[in-house]
C-alpha positions, 0 to 999 in steps of 0.5 A: 609455677607449673600446672602440676605445682598448681594442681598439687597446691589446690589439692592440698587446700581442698584436702583441708577443706579450705576454699582455693582463693587465688592468693591461697593457691599461689601461697600453697603452690610456693609451699608444697608445689614441688613436693618438698617440705619448706621452712618459711617466715611470712616475710620470706614467703611474701618475697617469693610470691612477689617474685612470682608476680602475684598481688598479695599483701603481707597481711594476707600472707600472715592471715593465710599462714594462720589459716593453714596452721588452723587447718593442720596443713603447716605448723608454726615453730617459734625460735625466739619471742620475735621470730616464727617459722612455718613448716610444711612437715607437720609430723613431730620432729626437732629443728636446727636453727642456724643463728649465723644466717637465721634459717631453720632446718630439720634435725634427724629425729631418730637421734633425739632422745628425751629421757624424761619430762617434768610432770605437768602442773595440776589440771594440765597436760603436756600438749607437745614438746618443741625442740629447737637446737641453736647452731652457729658455725665454728670460727 
């Protein structure tokens, strides 16, 4: 990790009012240090932080990702009942889920058209709409 990447990760945390612990800075730097958006699972981020030589437990990665979500730094994208991805792009946008290799990528939002949504039940309001388009490679 370069000093510029560490600075970017630390500033990202500070902007959300999160205390910059060593583990948080390491994870934030891996997520946004190079300025690009990422889609990660807790397990893939855990593997990446271990490759950097940081001593962070998988439980800490999960807890930190939850804290980042709560602070609005990332959003959770649930693909199925058992798999969650974390996206550093917090703007509303659709995703492609590549079933063959299990990765998530952004889909072009300008091409998405939702003509109509059902009315929310009495006493409820629609908070958001998540669009995950499942893909598999043609054989």
